[in-house]
N, C-alpha and C positions, 0 to 999 in steps of 0.2 A: 605810498606808505605800505610797509609790510604788515600783514596781519598774522598773528600767531595762530597756528593750527588749533582748531577746537579740540579740547580734551574733556572727556566726561568727568563728572564729579569724583568718581572713584579712582581717577588718575592720581589723586593725592595719596592714595594708599601706598605705603612702602612696598616696593617690589613691583609696582605696576609698570608695564612697558607697552608703549603704543605699537600697533601693527607696523611691521616693516623696520622697527628700530632694533638696535642691538640690545641684547639682554643685560649685558654688563656682568660683573661678577667673575670675569675672567674666562667664561666658557666660550665666548665668541659666538654664541648662538644668536640667531635672528628670529624674531617672532614672525611667523608666516602671515601674510595677508589673507583675509578670508577668500577661500576658493583655491588657494595654492595647495598642491599636494603636501601631505604631512606624513611623517613617520612617528610612531608612538614609542615611548619608553616604557609603557605598561606591558609587562610580560604576560603573554597568554598562558593558559593552562598547559602544563607539561604534557607532551604527547599529542596535542591537538593537530599538529601537522600531519599526523598519520591517518587522520580521518578523511575519507573521500566523501565530499558532499553529494547528497542525492540530487541528480540532475534530470528533471522531468522533460527538459527540452525547451526550445523557444516558444513564446506565445504564438498562437495561430495567426493573430493579426500581423505580427512581425514577419512570419514566414510568407503570408499572403503578399506583402509588399516586396519581399525578396524574390519570390518566384512568379509574381504577377498571376496568381491563381484566380480562376473564375469560380471554382468550387473546391472545397477542402473536405476530404474524408479522413477524419481522425480515428485511427485504429491502433493507437499506441498506449492509451491510458486505461483501457478496460472500463470504459464508461457505458452507460445504458443507452443504446441507440433509440429507444422510445422516448427519451426525455425523462421528466420527473413525474412522480405520482401526482395525478390531478388533485387528489385530496390534500396532499402536502402543499401544493401550490396555493390552494384556496386558504389553507390555514396560515400560510405565510402572508398572504394579502390581508387577512383579517388582523394579524398581529402587527402590521406595519404602523398602526396608529399609536402603538404603545412603546415605540423605540426610545422615548425619553426616559423610560423606566429601566432600571437594571433587571437582568433576568433572574429567575429563581436560582440561587446558588446551589441548591441541592437537586435540581431537576426533578422535583417531587412527582409531578404528574406523569412525566415520561418514565421514570423508574417504576411507578405503579403499573403503567400500561405494559412495560416490558416484563415485569414480574408476573403479571397475569398471563401473558403470551407464553412464557417459558416455564411456568409452574415453579417459580422460585419466590423468595421473599424480596421486597424492595431493598432491604438492607444488604442483600447479596448482589446489588448492582451499583456500578459506578458509570457515569456518563462523561464523555470527554469530547474535546475538539478533534474529532476523528479518532479512529483506533490508534493512530500514531501518537496522539496525545497521551493515551493511557499507557502505551508502551514506554514512553518517556517517563511518566510518573512511576511506573513499576521499576524502571532502572534507577531512578533517583531514590526511591524508597528502600531498595534492597541491595544495591551494589556499592562497593568501595574498592580500594586498591587491592585488597586481599581476596576479592571475589573472582570466580570464573563463571563464564556463560557459555553454554553449548548451543551451537547453531549448525545448520547444514550449509555446505557449499551450495552455491547457485540457489539462494533463497532470498527472501525480502531483505534488502540492504539496510533498512532502518534499524534492525537488530544490531548490526555491526556498529553503526554510527553511535547509537545511544550507549552501547556497552563501552566503547572506547572513550566517549565523553565523560563517563564516570570513572575512567582509568582502571576498569576491570580488565581481566584477561579474557580474550575471545578464543574459544576452542571450536574449530570447524571440522565436521566429519564429512566424508565424501558422499556423493549421490550413489544410489544403487538403482540401475535401470531407470534413470531420470527421476527417481523418487527418494524420499528421505530414508536413510538407513537407520531404523530405530534401534537395531542391535548394536550398531557402532556408537550411537548416542549413549545408550545405556552403559556400554563398556568404557566410556570416557568419564563417567561420574567419579568424583572424589570428594574429599572432605571440604574442599574450597568451592565446589560447585554450588551456585546460588539459584540460577535460572536456566531452564532449557526452553528455547523457543521452537515450537513445532508448527510450521506453516502448513495448514491442511484445509483445503488443497494448497499445494505449493505454488508459489509465484517465483519464477516464470514458467515452470514446467507443466503445471496444471494437473499433476498427479496427486493421488490421495494416499494417506496411510490408513489401512483398514482397521476395523474394530478389533480383530484378532491381534494385529500387530500392536495396537495401543494397549490392549489388555496385558499382553506379555511384558511390554515396556513398563507399564505402571507398577507391575509387581516388583520391578528391579529398582524403582526410584525411592530413595530414602526420604524421610519426612522433612529433612532440612532443605530439600530442593523444590523450588516452585516450577511447575510445568505450565507454560503458557501456550495454550492451543489457539493459534490465530486462524479464525475461521471466517475470513472476509467474504468468501464465496460459497458459504455453506448452503444457502437457499438454492443454488444452481446444481448441487450434487444430487444425482438420481440413483446412484449406486446403493444397493441394500447392504453393502459392506462398509459404508461410511459409519464411523463411530458416533455414539451418543455420549459426548464427553460431559454433558451437563449432569449425567447420572452420578459422577463422582462428587459433584457439589451438592446435589440433592441428598447424597449419602453422608454429607458432613465432612468430606475430605478437604483439608485446609491447604494442601499444597498444589491445588489445581486452579487455574484461571482460564476462562474462555473469552476470547475477544471477537466481536462482530461489528458490522458497520451498516450504515444506511446508504453508503456510496454506490453500491452495485445494483441490486435488483430494484431499489426504490429510486434510483437516479438522482441522488442527493449529494454527489461528490463535491459540488461547488459550495455547499453550505457547511461541510465538515461536521459530521456527527457519528460517533462510535460509542460502543459500550462494552464494559467488562463484567463478567459474572464470576463471583468467587464467594467464599465464606467471609462474613463481616470482619473477622480478625485478620484475614488476609488483605482486605481492602483498607483497613484502618491506617496503615502507614502511607498509602497512596493519598488518602484524604488529608494527610498532614502537609503534603507537598503540592497538591493541585492548586490551580488558580481559583480564587473565590468565585469569579464570574466567567469561567472558561468556556461555558456553552451558552451561546447567545440565544436570545428570546425567539428568533425566527426558527432556529434549528430545533429547539425544544417543541415548539408548536407543530412544526412539520413532521417531527418524529412521531408524535402521538397520532396525528392524522394518517400518516403513512401506514402505521400498523393496522389501521382499519380498512386499508385499500386492498382487499383481497383480489379484486378484479385485475388491478394493475400488476400485482405480484404474479398472478398466474399467467398473464399475457407476457410479462418479461421472461419468465422461465420457459414458456412454450416457444417464443421467438428465438431465444438463445439456443434451445435444443435443435430447432429446425435449421438455424444457421450453421450450427456445428456440423450437422449431418451433411449439409450442402458443401461446406468447405472440405470435409473429409473426402468426399467423392472427387472434388476438383483437384485437390492436392495429389490424390492417387493417380488421376488422369494425367497430371503434369509430371509425374514421377518424383514427387517431393515427399520424403518421409516426414512424418509428424508424430508427436507424442499424444496419445489419447488423453483428452482433457476433461476435467470435471468442473470447468469454470466458464467464463465468458471470453476466453482467449485460447489460442492454439499455438504451441511452439513448433515451428517448422524448421527442419534442417535444410539449409541452402548450400552449405559448403564454404570453401574459402572466399567465394565471391559474395558472401552475405552482405557485407558493408556496401559493396558496389550496387547490388540489387536494391538495398534499402534506399540508397541515394537516388537511383533511377525512379523508384516509386515516389519519392519525395518530390522530384521534379515534375511529376504528373499530379501532384496535389494529394497524394495518399501517404499518410504518416503511419509507419509501423515502428515497432520497438526493436532496435538491435540488442542482442543479448551478450555482446562482448563484456559489458560491465558485470555480467553474472558469471563470468568465466566460461561462456558458451559462445565463442566468436563465430561459429559456423551456423548459428541459428538466428531466427527472427521470431519475435512474439507478436502475434496478430490478434487484435480484438475481433470478436464476432460482432459484426455490425448488422444493419438492417438488410433485407434481401437485396435491395438495389446497391447498397454499399458493398456487400459481399461480391455481387456480380461485377461491379466496377474493379474491385481489387483483383479478381481472377483475370479479368480482361487485361489489365495493366501488367500483371505478373507474367501472363503468357506472352504478351508482346515483348516484354523485357527479355525473357528467356529466348525467344525466337530471334531477337536482334543480335544475338551473338554473345550475350552474357550468360555463360553456362553456370549451372549450379554446382557441377563437379562433385556430386554427392558420392561418397564411397559405396561400393557394392555391399560392404558388410553391414550397412545401416538397414534396420528393419522398420517396417511400418507398425505403428501402434494405433488402432488395432490392425491385425494382419489380414483380416478377411471380412466378408460382409456379415458374418455371424454377429459381430459386435454392432454393426449398423442396424441389424434387425432388432436387437434389444433396445437401441436408441429410438427406433421408430415406435416401438411399443411404449416406451417412456413418454414420447410426445403425445400419443393417443390417450394415455392415462391422464396426463396433465390437462388436456383439452376437456376431458370428461368431468373434471373436478368442478 
């Protein structure tokens, strides 16, 4: 006896078609069975194909299986080699028992703690799911098809992505000596310019824009342009030439925003926590588009605790400075030019064989960042790790170069810094950090 195939009650609704059956209506279409590949007739936003997705790389666990590594040294994402602030970890553990409750939508306690730290008002702060989240909110709040955004070549690619997602026009200025050319940025401003992103220190080059350069630049920026200073690595900068951009906000200037993060010196990259500082009227449009519970309970608790962990902050800064000095010496010994860095990474010029050397290091369990995606195909960006990680990196890099994979660096390339005078100043910075 034949049984009729079971059909759900809603099969009686006009137009319902069972999986695998013909749709009817003359279009000859067949409803795909669950799991079959599908194509959509829903049109995506115009211009979305032009966006290059951000690709941080494969998960370490997947790479471990692929290469059968016994040990992995991750030096591609600019993470803190010391781990996470112990006070932040303790706060996270304490907050675990309340995960059934929604987090504070306003991040009240964290904003108050940040306001006290930076001598601003709580209403001048916005907290986000990483600084990336605030960049997205800024673009959503201020950009449309008639807007232009100015960024530098070879800078943080998130600016490009979110600008294009809002269908605004992206204007790129060239680098100058591996740094942002503020004069070129100022010269590109017009009536359509809405936002200028200034990555300082710049990622991936590690260079800074000085206080003098920022001062001259800001005098040329009209009131209708929002200048976003992305200062993810600001705690690691020891140079006395680095600008205090918060002074513009303390003075009541409404076309300035400063972005910072807990990912680097506090070792909280995995929990996603960043913040922006600006005048309340500048932040108001962002608050209209932000997620109501976008910053989770654990992140908020960890952020408040991390701000109180001065010991971990000082240790992170000192370890980074010492590692930077070690890598400078070793790169010079190996004949590899590098760009003087004010961050927890160093960009090294390898030459046309950069991709090959990056792959050889990967095969040995050492992950570094190729810079081809930043329009710097001859360079690698290398995170400053722990002393043992840095030593392993240099050992593997030297073995690779000796094995016949030449760096082929051009003679015209210069070292930055060019001599030990810069190293002496860094040594002094390390001593001063240890005394604090």
